[in-house]
C-alpha positions as a Markdown table, in Angstrom:
| # | Residue | x | y | z |
|---|---|---|---|---|
| 1 | Met | 78.3 | -34.4 | 63.0 |
| 2 | Ile | 74.6 | -35.1 | 63.1 |
| 3 | Arg | 74.7 | -35.9 | 59.3 |
| 4 | Thr | 77.6 | -38.3 | 59.9 |
| 5 | Ile | 75.7 | -40.1 | 62.6 |
| 6 | Ala | 72.5 | -40.2 | 60.6 |
| 7 | Leu | 74.4 | -41.6 | 57.6 |
| 8 | Ala | 76.0 | -44.3 | 59.7 |
| 9 | Val | 72.7 | -45.3 | 61.3 |
| 10 | Ser | 70.9 | -45.4 | 57.9 |
| 11 | Leu | 73.8 | -47.5 | 56.4 |
| 12 | Ala | 73.6 | -49.9 | 59.4 |
| 13 | Ile | 69.8 | -50.2 | 59.1 |
| 14 | Gly | 70.1 | -50.8 | 55.3 |
| 15 | Leu | 72.7 | -53.5 | 55.8 |
| 16 | Trp | 70.6 | -55.1 | 58.6 |
| 17 | Phe | 67.6 | -55.3 | 56.2 |
| 18 | Gln | 69.6 | -56.6 | 53.3 |
| 19 | Gly | 71.1 | -59.4 | 55.4 |
| 20 | Pro | 74.8 | -60.3 | 55.3 |
| 21 | Asn | 76.8 | -59.8 | 52.1 |
| 22 | Ile | 78.2 | -63.1 | 51.1 |
| 23 | Val | 81.4 | -62.8 | 49.1 |
| 24 | His | 82.2 | -65.8 | 47.0 |
| 25 | Ala | 86.0 | -66.2 | 46.5 |
| 26 | Arg | 87.2 | -66.9 | 43.0 |
| 27 | Pro | 88.2 | -70.6 | 42.7 |
| 28 | Ser | 91.9 | -71.3 | 42.8 |
| 29 | Ala | 94.0 | -74.2 | 41.6 |
| 30 | His | 94.4 | -75.1 | 45.3 |
| 31 | Asp | 90.7 | -76.2 | 45.2 |
| 32 | Ile | 91.6 | -79.0 | 42.8 |
| 33 | Ala | 93.1 | -82.4 | 43.5 |
| 34 | Phe | 94.8 | -85.1 | 41.4 |
| 35 | Thr | 95.8 | -88.6 | 42.3 |
| 36 | Ser | 99.5 | -89.3 | 42.2 |
| 37 | Ile | 101.1 | -91.8 | 39.8 |
| 38 | Asp | 101.4 | -94.1 | 42.9 |
| 39 | Gly | 97.6 | -93.9 | 43.6 |
| 40 | Glu | 97.8 | -91.5 | 46.5 |
| 41 | Pro | 95.7 | -88.3 | 46.9 |
| 42 | Leu | 97.6 | -85.3 | 45.5 |
| 43 | Pro | 95.6 | -82.1 | 46.3 |
| 44 | Leu | 97.1 | -78.9 | 44.8 |
| 45 | Ser | 96.5 | -77.3 | 48.2 |
| 46 | Asp | 99.6 | -79.3 | 49.3 |
| 47 | Phe | 101.6 | -76.9 | 47.2 |
| 48 | Ala | 100.1 | -73.7 | 48.6 |
| 49 | Gly | 102.9 | -71.2 | 49.1 |
| 50 | Lys | 104.9 | -72.6 | 46.2 |
| 51 | Ala | 104.9 | -72.0 | 42.5 |
| 52 | Val | 103.8 | -75.0 | 40.4 |
| 53 | Leu | 104.6 | -75.7 | 36.8 |
| 54 | Val | 101.9 | -78.2 | 35.6 |
| 55 | Val | 102.7 | -80.0 | 32.3 |
| 56 | Asn | 100.7 | -82.5 | 30.4 |
| 57 | Thr | 103.2 | -85.2 | 29.3 |
| 58 | Ala | 103.5 | -88.3 | 27.2 |
| 59 | Ser | 106.2 | -90.9 | 26.8 |
| 60 | Leu | 106.1 | -91.5 | 23.1 |
| 61 | Cys | 105.9 | -87.9 | 21.8 |
| 62 | Gly | 108.3 | -85.8 | 19.8 |
| 63 | Phe | 108.5 | -83.5 | 22.8 |
| 64 | Thr | 109.3 | -86.2 | 25.3 |
| 65 | Tyr | 112.9 | -85.0 | 25.4 |
| 66 | Gln | 111.5 | -82.0 | 27.4 |
| 67 | Tyr | 111.5 | -84.2 | 30.5 |
| 68 | Asp | 115.2 | -83.4 | 30.7 |
| 69 | Gly | 114.4 | -79.7 | 30.7 |
| 70 | Leu | 111.6 | -80.1 | 33.2 |
| 71 | Gln | 113.9 | -81.9 | 35.6 |
| 72 | Ser | 116.6 | -79.3 | 35.1 |
| 73 | Val | 114.1 | -76.5 | 35.9 |
| 74 | Tyr | 112.9 | -78.4 | 38.9 |
| 75 | Asp | 116.5 | -79.0 | 40.2 |
| 76 | Arg | 117.3 | -75.3 | 39.6 |
| 77 | Tyr | 114.3 | -73.9 | 41.5 |
| 78 | Arg | 112.9 | -76.5 | 43.9 |
| 79 | Glu | 114.9 | -75.1 | 46.9 |
| 80 | Arg | 113.3 | -71.7 | 46.2 |
| 81 | Gly | 109.7 | -73.1 | 46.1 |
| 82 | Leu | 109.0 | -74.5 | 42.7 |
| 83 | Val | 107.2 | -77.8 | 42.1 |
| 84 | Val | 107.0 | -79.3 | 38.6 |
| 85 | Leu | 104.0 | -81.5 | 38.2 |
| 86 | Gly | 103.8 | -84.0 | 35.3 |
| 87 | Val | 100.3 | -85.0 | 34.2 |
| 88 | Pro | 100.5 | -87.9 | 31.8 |
| 89 | Ser | 97.8 | -88.0 | 29.1 |
| 90 | Asn | 96.9 | -90.2 | 26.2 |
| 91 | Asp | 94.8 | -87.6 | 24.5 |
| 92 | Phe | 97.1 | -86.7 | 21.7 |
| 93 | Gly | 98.2 | -89.3 | 19.2 |
| 94 | Arg | 97.8 | -92.1 | 21.8 |
| 95 | Gln | 101.3 | -91.4 | 22.9 |
| 96 | Glu | 100.8 | -92.4 | 26.6 |
| 97 | Ser | 99.2 | -95.8 | 26.4 |
| 98 | Gly | 101.1 | -97.5 | 29.2 |
| 99 | Ser | 100.0 | -98.0 | 32.8 |
| 100 | Glu | 101.0 | -95.7 | 35.6 |
| 101 | Ala | 103.8 | -98.2 | 36.6 |
| 102 | Asp | 105.0 | -98.2 | 33.0 |
| 103 | Ile | 105.0 | -94.4 | 32.8 |
| 104 | Lys | 106.8 | -94.0 | 36.2 |
| 105 | Asn | 109.4 | -96.5 | 35.2 |
| 106 | Phe | 110.0 | -94.9 | 31.8 |
| 107 | Cys | 110.4 | -91.5 | 33.4 |
| 108 | Glu | 112.8 | -92.7 | 36.1 |
| 109 | Val | 114.9 | -94.9 | 33.9 |
| 110 | Asn | 115.2 | -92.6 | 30.9 |
| 111 | Phe | 115.1 | -89.1 | 32.4 |
| 112 | Ser | 115.8 | -89.6 | 36.2 |
| 113 | Ile | 112.6 | -87.8 | 37.0 |
| 114 | Asp | 112.0 | -87.2 | 40.6 |
| 115 | Phe | 109.3 | -84.4 | 40.4 |
| 116 | Pro | 105.8 | -85.5 | 41.3 |
| 117 | Met | 103.5 | -87.0 | 38.6 |
| 118 | Thr | 99.8 | -87.7 | 38.5 |
| 119 | Glu | 97.8 | -90.6 | 37.3 |
| 120 | Lys | 97.1 | -90.5 | 33.6 |
| 121 | Gln | 94.4 | -87.9 | 32.9 |
| 122 | Ser | 92.3 | -86.6 | 30.1 |
| 123 | Val | 93.2 | -82.9 | 29.4 |
| 124 | Lys | 90.7 | -82.0 | 26.8 |
| 125 | Gly | 87.0 | -82.5 | 26.1 |
| 126 | Thr | 84.1 | -83.3 | 28.4 |
| 127 | Asn | 86.2 | -85.8 | 30.3 |
| 128 | Ala | 89.0 | -83.3 | 31.0 |
| 129 | His | 90.4 | -83.4 | 34.6 |
| 130 | Pro | 89.0 | -80.5 | 36.7 |
| 131 | Phe | 92.4 | -78.7 | 36.5 |
| 132 | Phe | 92.0 | -78.3 | 32.8 |
| 133 | Gln | 88.4 | -77.3 | 33.2 |
| 134 | Phe | 89.8 | -74.6 | 35.6 |
| 135 | Val | 92.3 | -73.5 | 33.0 |
| 136 | Ala | 89.5 | -73.1 | 30.4 |
| 137 | Glu | 87.4 | -71.0 | 32.9 |
| 138 | Glu | 90.4 | -68.8 | 33.9 |
| 139 | Leu | 92.2 | -68.4 | 30.6 |
| 140 | Gly | 89.6 | -69.4 | 27.9 |
| 141 | Glu | 89.2 | -72.5 | 25.7 |
| 142 | Lys | 92.1 | -71.4 | 23.5 |
| 143 | Ser | 94.5 | -71.9 | 26.4 |
| 144 | Leu | 93.9 | -75.6 | 26.6 |
| 145 | Pro | 96.6 | -78.0 | 25.5 |
| 146 | Arg | 96.7 | -78.6 | 21.8 |
| 147 | Trp | 99.4 | -81.3 | 22.2 |
| 148 | Asn | 101.6 | -82.9 | 24.8 |
| 149 | Phe | 103.9 | -80.8 | 27.0 |
| 150 | His | 101.8 | -77.7 | 27.3 |
| 151 | Lys | 102.9 | -75.8 | 30.4 |
| 152 | Tyr | 100.9 | -73.8 | 33.0 |
| 153 | Leu | 102.4 | -71.8 | 35.9 |
| 154 | Ile | 100.5 | -71.4 | 39.2 |
| 155 | Asn | 101.6 | -68.8 | 41.7 |
| 156 | Pro | 101.8 | -69.5 | 45.4 |
| 157 | Gln | 98.3 | -68.3 | 45.9 |
| 158 | Gly | 96.9 | -70.8 | 43.4 |
| 159 | Arg | 96.3 | -68.4 | 40.5 |
| 160 | Leu | 97.3 | -69.2 | 36.9 |
| 161 | Val | 100.0 | -66.7 | 35.9 |
| 162 | Gly | 101.4 | -68.3 | 32.7 |
| 163 | Ser | 100.7 | -70.7 | 29.9 |
| 164 | Trp | 103.1 | -71.9 | 27.2 |
| 165 | Pro | 102.6 | -74.3 | 24.2 |
| 166 | Ser | 104.5 | -77.5 | 23.6 |
| 167 | Gln | 107.1 | -75.8 | 21.5 |
| 168 | Ala | 108.3 | -73.6 | 24.4 |
| 169 | Glu | 111.3 | -75.3 | 26.1 |
| 170 | Pro | 111.0 | -75.6 | 29.9 |
| 171 | Gly | 114.2 | -73.6 | 30.3 |
| 172 | Ala | 113.2 | -70.8 | 27.9 |
| 173 | Pro | 113.7 | -67.3 | 29.3 |
| 174 | Glu | 110.0 | -66.5 | 29.1 |
| 175 | Ile | 109.3 | -69.5 | 31.3 |
| 176 | Thr | 112.1 | -69.1 | 33.8 |
| 177 | Ser | 111.4 | -65.3 | 34.1 |
| 178 | Ala | 107.8 | -66.1 | 34.9 |
| 179 | Ile | 108.9 | -68.7 | 37.4 |
| 180 | Glu | 111.3 | -66.2 | 39.1 |
| 181 | Leu | 108.5 | -63.7 | 39.4 |
| 182 | Ala | 106.2 | -66.4 | 40.9 |
| 183 | Leu | 108.5 | -67.9 | 43.4 |
| 184 | Pro | 107.7 | -67.1 | 47.0 |
């Protein structure tokens, strides 16, 4: 008993002399914000508690047809807590050269998109949007988009839990299985 008290006292004194232990939380995707395609703030913290599939998009790409699949996945899972977030980018082959209004109109008219979209962003290099810098820090440089329609899944706690290249269809079993696991 005396040893236990002595140990507790010495531990308390040691902590007192060291000062408070500051624990730095690992950054999460919820710490990052975009601007919506309509120019409004779009913090990812608005989606806390939901799974988010983030996709860099382009209107004039060979993978543009994937908008249909993204909308289908959104329709299938949105009531269960999935958000699909389109991030237009002109980084690959200059395949997204229009304005935000042009992009929004293209997506609505040709694909009936109603999931949220951001302003056009850079997704690679030194000018990459902070979300893609976060991806590089969390998953490594090799996980960054190499082309349009790369997909990233964020769980409800803001952690990256999946990454798929452009060739992976939005409704592919490996993506929908990961979404199912990530749903709240």
